[in-house]
C-alpha positions as CSV (number, residue, x, y, z in Angstrom):
1,M,25.1,28.1,21.8
2,A,22.3,27.0,19.5
3,E,21.2,29.9,17.0
4,I,18.8,30.1,13.9
5,L,20.5,33.2,11.8
6,F,20.1,32.8,7.3
7,H,22.7,31.9,5.1
8,G,23.2,32.7,1.0
9,T,24.9,30.1,-0.3
10,R,25.6,28.0,-4.2
11,G,22.8,25.0,-4.7
12,D,26.1,23.0,-4.7
13,R,27.4,23.8,-1.4
14,V,24.0,23.3,0.0
15,L,23.6,20.2,-0.1
16,S,26.9,19.8,0.8
17,I,26.0,21.1,4.1
18,I,23.7,18.3,4.1
19,E,25.7,16.1,3.7
20,T,28.2,16.7,5.5
21,G,25.8,18.5,8.7
22,V,28.4,20.7,8.9
23,L,29.0,24.7,7.4
24,R,32.4,25.4,6.5
25,P,34.0,29.0,6.2
26,G,36.0,31.1,3.7
27,A,39.2,31.7,2.5
28,D,38.8,34.6,5.3
29,Q,38.5,32.5,8.2
30,A,35.2,33.9,8.4
31,I,31.2,33.1,8.3
32,Y,29.1,35.4,7.4
33,F,24.9,35.0,7.9
34,S,21.8,37.5,8.5
35,R,20.1,37.4,11.6
36,F,16.6,39.4,11.1
37,E,15.9,38.5,7.1
38,W,16.5,36.1,4.9
39,S,16.2,38.3,1.5
40,D,19.1,40.8,2.9
41,V,21.1,37.5,1.4
42,L,19.8,36.4,-1.1
43,S,21.7,38.2,-3.1
44,Y,24.7,36.2,-1.7
45,G,22.9,32.7,-3.1
46,A,23.4,33.7,-6.7
47,D,23.8,30.3,-8.3
48,A,24.2,30.8,-12.3
49,T,24.6,27.3,-13.0
50,R,20.6,26.6,-12.0
51,R,19.6,29.6,-12.7
52,A,18.6,30.4,-9.0
53,S,19.7,31.9,-4.9
54,F,19.1,29.7,-2.2
55,V,18.8,31.6,0.9
56,L,19.0,28.5,4.1
57,K,17.5,28.9,7.4
58,L,19.5,27.0,9.4
59,Q,20.0,26.4,13.6
60,V,24.1,26.6,13.6
61,E,25.9,25.8,16.8
62,I,28.0,28.5,17.5
63,P,30.8,27.6,20.6
64,N,32.1,30.6,22.1
65,S,35.5,29.4,21.8
66,V,35.6,31.4,18.5
67,G,35.4,35.2,17.8
68,R,32.4,37.3,16.4
69,E,31.9,40.5,15.1
70,L,28.0,42.4,14.0
71,T,28.5,44.6,11.1
72,S,27.0,45.3,7.6
73,I,28.0,44.6,4.4
74,R,26.2,45.3,1.7
75,G,23.6,44.6,1.3
76,T,22.3,43.1,3.9
77,P,22.5,45.8,7.3
78,S,22.8,43.6,10.0
79,V,25.8,40.8,9.1
80,L,26.9,38.8,12.3
81,K,30.0,37.4,11.0
82,V,31.4,34.7,13.0
83,V,36.0,34.1,12.7
84,T,36.9,30.2,12.5
85,S,38.8,27.8,11.1
86,A,36.7,24.9,12.3
87,P,33.8,24.5,10.6
88,L,30.4,24.9,12.0
89,R,28.1,22.9,13.1
90,A,24.1,23.1,10.3
91,T,20.5,21.6,10.3
92,V,19.2,22.6,7.1
93,L,15.5,24.6,8.0
94,E,14.1,25.8,5.6
95,M,15.3,26.6,1.8
96,Y,14.7,29.8,0.2
97,V,14.7,30.8,-3.4
98,R,14.0,33.0,-6.1
99,G,14.1,32.1,-9.6
100,F,12.5,32.4,-13.4
101,D,9.8,31.1,-14.9
102,V,9.1,30.6,-19.1
103,H,7.5,34.5,-19.0
104,Q,11.3,35.3,-16.7
105,Q,9.5,36.6,-14.6
106,F,11.1,36.7,-10.4
107,T,9.2,33.2,-8.8
108,F,10.2,32.4,-5.2
109,N,9.5,28.9,-2.8
110,T,10.8,28.3,0.8
111,I,11.6,24.6,0.3
112,V,11.3,23.1,3.8
113,G,13.3,19.9,5.4
114,A,16.0,18.6,4.2
115,Q,15.0,15.9,2.8
116,A,12.8,17.9,0.3
117,I,15.1,20.9,-0.6
118,K,18.2,17.3,-0.8
119,S,14.7,16.8,-3.6
120,F,13.9,20.1,-5.3
121,L,17.9,20.7,-5.5
122,Q,18.9,17.5,-7.2
123,A,15.9,18.0,-9.6
124,M,16.7,21.4,-10.8
125,P,18.3,21.2,-14.8
126,L,21.3,22.7,-14.4
127,R,23.1,24.8,-17.7
128,A,26.8,26.2,-18.2
129,A,27.9,29.1,-16.1
130,Q,27.4,32.0,-18.4
């Protein structure tokens, strides 16, 4: 069944999801999503090399055979935890970006479509992680 969900992750992982069309589980054999609000997972998309945070709006195929748990984690009250060792098919729809302007004030951008997201990330300057 396809669901629209939000997932915070670093820029390189965003590019990988676009290229492969899949979202891979972490070491705990799980993938975590915000079900309703992109801003809830902004901290999970922190990327020190790009000095920004990224959240994806995804269309995710979740087979009925995988485990699901509704839970909450730090800062995110409504989490869907999908327990699987296999990657999930995912289509990137939008990306929400919190970055900084030249005055170190927060900026917010919404980028729509996989190609536009890819171009946006590839144009971002990379910095050494602190």
